[in-house]
Every structure is written in structure tokens, then in C-alpha cells.
Phi, psi and omega in degrees: 000127179238157177307336178301329183287350181288342185268356188255154174274008182298153186276152180250129177257133181214115177056038177084001182245156186254126180246150166221161180306137185300327187287351177271005178248130174280089185269117176287144184273133164272130188308133183254129180270109181243131178284149175290340175239149177300131186265163172303150182238162170247147185228129169229157182219144167220113178049247183260014168252141165215152189229135175234118184232170165291181186284354174270350187091004186258154172246112181214146174062032181253001184291167181300336180259356187268345177070019175267208179279114188285346188280346179295145178144171172256121189235145170207144180049048175060027186233134170270114187266345166223124178249354171215134178206092191230122179269131177226157171240117187046045178078010182241159180279131169306171178250122184291135169254313175201155176206140183210144172240043184303320188286338182084326178248004187217142171250144176237116188234136170237125183214177182216185181258153172281175174293128179241101176053222175255008184274331188209122174282159184297151178069024179278330189245128171254131184234118178257116180247131179232126176234139187227137169254127179198075186071355178202175173254128180247142171220139169234140179232123181254120183253128183233130175268107181265002180277173182266005177228165177288156183223142173240137183196166174256135169251136180221156170227123182261133177248151160197165183211125177259350177049041178282155171287149182305322181295326171302312179298324176288351174120353178295137177260143177241144178290323178207162180231178179279201181252133163288138182237150178223142186289132182249106177208140179284145179289145182287155181294333182293313180295316180300333181290343183282339185262132184290334176250065185295342180292342179277358187281159185230174194279337202281053172208157179247075186292335180289347175258358181061038187230133169250125179236126177246134187218169185207131174254117184287173174294337177272005174090351177291144176249121177249137190225139169254112186251117186250112174257133183265143185230161185067296174219133183285151171303151179276328173197162179250137172232109190062231181259015176260130172269125185236132177248124175271108187256130173238106194239122172294163178304131176059030171265165175227153176221151183238132176235162177190173176202172172219137177252114175265137177256132183229143168234121183050042181060021171245147180302132181287318183282148175280349184268132177288117186286151180275183187261323187235162177294324176300318178288327178294323178289325176292325175295317178295318182289329176293313184293324180287323174301317175299320175301310184298323175294335180278337188263165173290130176266118185249124180221156179232186183266007177248117181304318183301319178288325177301316180303314181300318180293317177295330168300312179298323175299314175298316179295322172300323173295312179302324188283337179297138188214146182276137172229094188070222180279350182258166182219134174210188185271123173283161192284317183171158179254135005263345193275340190231037184273073185199181176277125170244158174281291185299311186300309184296324182288317177294320176302308179297328168299313181298335188251014183299324177292332181281311180196107180294345178300326175301320173303311179298319181292320179301307181301316184297310186294315180292327180295318183299329182261359186304143188304144179232332182237173167274116180218113186289321184302313182265003184053035178274143180216149179305126177096345185281146181264140187294165178255309187205136181251134173227152185242359187289179181299319184295324178287314183301331183265007183059028172280336169229157189266024188268069181229032005259176177258143187248014182288066176218135184270338190254346189291327184294307176295330173294327175297315180298318178304310180298319189298314184285316178301321175302314178297322178295321174294321192245333189054041182273086183299324184295315178293316176310313179286326177298325188257003183298321176296328178292318176303308181300315176300321178296319180286331175293318173307307177304315184291324182295330188270347174280341196292332186285314183242347188088356180231155177277115188227175179224156175202118188305139176245329185268132182296342171246023176270179183280137175290314177248137193232027163261194186289336172268094185249016173285160187286346191244014192263337182268088186237149172274187188292344175271358183084011181266149181294136173287153183238157173081190176296132186257124177251101181286148185293310183296331184294321180294327176294321180296319178298316179300316177296320179299317183289315179294319179296316182291330177299316180297319180292318174309312179304317176298335183262011185055032178260073184289335173302310182292322182300314183288326179291310184296322178297319177299311183297321177294320174304310184293324181293321176301316184288322178296314180305306183298333179277314191276328187268349187271135180262101186296323189283346176250350180056048183203166179268142178294150173301325189189171163247136185275191189293341179261003184078013183267164185288136160267100204261027172282159176269112182222178183276347185307317183294345177291343177286340180282339191303319186266009187254356172081012181277337177277154161290155189305313185299321178288323175301312179295324179298311184298314181305317184288322183294320185299331182269003180288159192295334183285350177249316180269117182263359183103340177254335183169179182271128180296156172285333183219139177305132170305344181274348187277144176304333180273356183301132174217112183298344178262355178289141190303314173234017185237041176147346171291181180230131181248121180302322181288329177297321181283327178294324176297318179297321182298317179294330176293310179298321175301316182298334184267005174091001183273073183292314182297318182291320181293319185286334174298311183296318174309307188292320181296316184290323180289321171303315176301309179303328184291337183264009180268159173299132184065016186047048182249115179299127180286164170307318179198169175211162187294156185267016175303145185298148168275111186229117170060232185269008178296134173277155175308138186265124190286144171280133191300325181238037179290139174295137175206126353289156182225140194296301186282347170291314179295319179298334182299325179303314183287323184289323176295324178293313180300324181298322185285325181270343167060063176276138172233095185278148176214068180301324180300329176253015173057044180220144169233122183262138176238106190251114175045059178302150182210101172287142172286169183301332187281355179234124176267321182224151178209139179230146172244121173248136176070034168291130180251119175235112186064231180257008182260144178244130185237148163244124181238137178234133180246145182213128181263139174226110186064235179262005183249138174245129179254154180232145172215148174274114183279326183205143173211127175244105185132177187249025174301133176276121178256116182245119179261122182242131176270000000 
């Protein structure tokens, strides 16, 4: 199949079915109920599938031309396979009673009917909707008549699929698209007889097979299909892409309807997950897999039920965010916009969760090593040894409209990979993985060294015309500003990135010594020492007694006050006096708003509390700062930040930390102000929960030397007891219990399987 076939009216044969371009079919529309404003949403995820609906469980008004909420839909492989899924009663929207995505992989909706003429009073019908993702989308609808008389009405579900690329949903424009296709098969006479106005029926369904098929042929020739199979009771008729059931229900009777949406690419399942047959099987499979995950991880519990609910949510979200990439699996960055493999996000999340499950770290290292840069490619910004930024699988990537195949435009993923490589080894003493990835570590260090040659600092400058202007963790276009609020120019050397390089070199020097590579160990240690001296000289702003955000292309300070230097605190690159000065400045009122530390000082001309990186607050940013405060012995300050972030999270839907939230001041009863399009769940926001918990108990693993140090643990006043069960360090499994009495926290080893030495230091 070539793109040339898209310009002809010829029919397309697929799996014994005939498709033609959709514009050749006169499809009658079923009225679509669209709100004037984007509505709150519910989100569920299973591996490489995710679904975003309104609180009714509907997808409506989300197409590119509708002006509704564009994030809604059923997505897989960066493609929207459903852009409409709308339940109606006699052509009207039901009335919502409750809706929840509590399970993470399933939606549960309860709704009722509005008043419909004189035939049906309001609240006569109860409708329970349950949706589950498991390699496909399943829905079961249970309808109950609670009135004292029999009722007749039509229940309908309207489907559509625009198959747009996720980058289109996010606002990228395309010069041209492929062709929408619709299945051409006559409806059987038996089904047609159920509709009183059979002449209004149209062709695009295979009713005799109980299938409704929506398809699209991309510019690359691939055919993507949403194939809808109905279960329990077949629709009585179809009108366009709307399935309609004529229900005649006696008083207090119930009926069950259902369907399954299979996602196909060239007639092969798009999802990597093998789909179940029924919703019950799908739900059982998901619950079994999640239970297996829970049994593998460290169980962290406290004496406070409110905090335990928050921790349990984070455990579940980390399970939900795990995603398959070929034969490997790791944590995707976040739903809906970043449900894919990232370098920076996945690496930081894996580091945050080593205490929870070090296997996440191994999976992340292995997968990113498999994609490590091998050639010079300006379009993708690939270079030998470089770790990727982002992988995409949609049509725009396949057609080279975007460089994400993968895209390598990130300055920090490579040193972060080296840091995780060393951290994972410290937790596990996994010599086999250490040896297997040693060539990748050398290649990563070589990439860093080549890029240090010109200025002595690791910097970035966009090369790809479709690449990112800014390539640190603050990668929006307006965030690298000076004290006047003006954008920095030229190659940018970020402060925290130099700290990552310093840490990578010092940690890899230790590993080189264990491998008897004293030449490398001495060289990397010396290079780290020299980098530290340069950094403290060149990045320090004497007039502000603070570290610059970055150096610009002329080597001048980008001299705004930001959270970035906070990432440096626990990595040892600052001299002690400079580290304490940074720590103190970050807690000033223009930075710390009561819920967390802002990304940019509120005194900056560029400050915007709703700005993505210019005044908002990010949980992962704050978690990194908290461990920096802890490393300096500023325990009370670190615990204050811990408490602020947990207070914020407790006020979020499902007690789930958002990707970010607005930087407005915490005043009285004001709740944290949500950022309108923040991802949730989001990986490094979820991971921050575990990083903050590790910060308070202060575990320092050294599995290669068969030792775990617990240094001056300190529970906040809100927690009296905390336990870690099934904690893995090396080959030893531990249960640890912490208890606070006044200002002192005691620790005891409740159980130990293995010969690990546990050293508790006050």
C-alpha cells in the first residue's frame, strides 16, 4: 500500500472487508452534545493504552475542529483511535450522579435520565457504566428501570475516530493528512427490520458480523483501525456510526449492553498487551498483574491513614505508568501528553524509586542503552554516546515530520544515565548489569568529554529545525531568562547540568576503581575536581550571593533567581559556604510560597504563577531540593518542605501529585491552584513521594560492600511511626521500623534475610 492510493477512489480491501474513503459516504450525524467549555476529565491507563473522558465517561467535542477538550480520546502509539464515544438517552445526555477513575485502569460511572417529554420522569433510569483497559477498551452498561411502570426508550452510543497524531492534538499543524476510511457492508435485513425508518440507514457497518469499523490510511500507507464488537445484546440498528438499542423495560428490570474496541494497525493489534475477551477477564487480568507488582515492591506505611492512602496511590500510579517498549518495559513520563519513553524523566523517576523497586532502574538503564546514540544526525540531534530525549511512534514521527524516532535533544539525560548506573549498582551490587553496560557508560562519558572541550561546561544549542530551543528539564521556550526577564542567547550551560556531570565523574571514578581501571578513576576524579573549582568561580553571582541559572553563549551569567541551583545541593559541587547560601535563598518568600519552592522568583519581571517553568511549582524539583537540604544537615528545613508537598498532594484529586501546580501564595484556607493541563498521573511527580520518604529515613546503600547506612533518620511531627517491609539491598531483604519520640527518631531492624550489615548512625 503506497500513499499514491490515497488520491484515488479505489476501494481498499482489509481482512476480507471493503473500505472506501469516508468522504464518499453520506453519513448521517447523530447529534453531539458539546459543552461550551472544556470539562473536567477522567483518565485511565494500561501499558501503552490510555483513555481520557469527561466525567460522564464520554468523549465528545474533542476533534481538532470542535473547540472542546482536545486531550480526550482513546490513544495508543501516539494515535487517537477514538475521538467520539458518547452515550445518550433518546438523543439527550444523561445526568451524572458520580464518576471515578480510582482504580487507574478502569472507570466507574453512575448516571440517570433527564425528563423526557411525558414518557419518562427524571431519575427513572439508573445507568451504570464500567470501562476497563486491557489491550483493548471494554465497556459494560447496566440499565435499570426504577419507575413503577414499564418504559420504552432508545439508548445510543456514537463512535468516531479521527486517528490524529498526538502532536496534532497538542497543536502541531500538518500540511496534509491521510484518508479516513469506513467499512462498506450492507446491514442485514433482520437488523434493519427493527428500525421503523429503515430508509434512513446507511452503509458503514457490518451488522451481520456485529462489528462497526472505523479506519484510516496514513501517509506512510499504514492502515489503522478501531474495530468495535458488541456484546451481551446487539444494537437494534445503526445510524451512521451510532449504535442504537430500543429498550422496553418492565418496572425494576435490568438489561446489560456492552462492546469491545480493538485497535489494529495493518490488521495486527496496535497494543503490545494481549487483549482479553470480556470486561470481566480484562479486569481480572489487570488486578492480578497489579497484585503481582505490589508483592515485588517495598511496602511503606505509617501510623497515619491519610498518608498511607497517598503512598498507596503512588504505588498504584507507578504500576500504571510502566509501559512496554518492544521486549522491554519502563516508566513512561505522564498522561496524556507524555505517555512514552523519555530520557530525563525516566532516569530521574528510576532514581527516585530505587528504594521502592530497583528493577525500575535496571529496566530504564537497559532500554535507554539500547537507543544510545551511534551516529551524527542533525535532524534528530543524535550523537555517538548520547542518551535520547523522547521516542514517538505516531504517523508524524514515521513520516519524518518530527524528529522523535527517537529525538536526542536533551543536555542532561546522558550524565543522568551515568548517575543512575552508579546508584543502581550501589543498591544492588548487580555485577552482571554493571559489566554489560560498561561500554555504554564509556560511550556516555566520551560524549560528555567531547562536549566539554570548547568551554569546559556541558551546554546545548538547538540543531534540529523541529527540535527544542531549551534542552534542560525546563524546556519551554520562555524559561531561560536573566534578572531583567530577557531571554538568554547562544549555547546555554545550565547550573544543575554541571552538577550532574560532576556527580557522574566522581561516581564513575569509584566504579572504575572496582574494575581496576585506575587510569580512568584518577582522570575522572581530577576532572571532577577541576570542574568544581571552575563552577564555583564562574557561576557564582557575588552581588546576589547565589548561583546563576546558567551561562549564556558569551559565558555571561543568566542571573535570575531560580530553583535550578537547588539540584546541585546534594551532589557536592558547591563549596560549603555557597551551598548554605543557596539553601537559605531558596527558602525566601519570593521562592517558597508555603506549598513548595517556585521555579522562578516572584520578584522577576518574567514571573508568572501560571507559567510552565517561570513561577509554577514542580514536586520533583522540590524533592531534589529537599534531599539537598538534608545533605547539608538542614533537617528542619527539609522536613518543612516534605510537609508542604504532602499537604499539597493530599488536596489533589485521588491524592495524586500533579506534574506541576501554580505558584500562588499559600494563604489561609486557599487550596493549591491547579495548573490547567498538568499531566496526572505523572512519573517524576509520583516518584517524588518515594524520594521524600527516603529523605526522611536517610538510607545510604552500599551493596558492593555489603552495607546499609541509616544516617540520623528524622520523622516529621506529622508521623510517629514508619515501616519499610520487603526492602531490597543487594541480595538481602529487610524490614525496618522507625519511631519518633519528641525530636528523636529511632530505627530497628525488624527482619533480615541475608547477611547485610545495617549501620544506624545518629
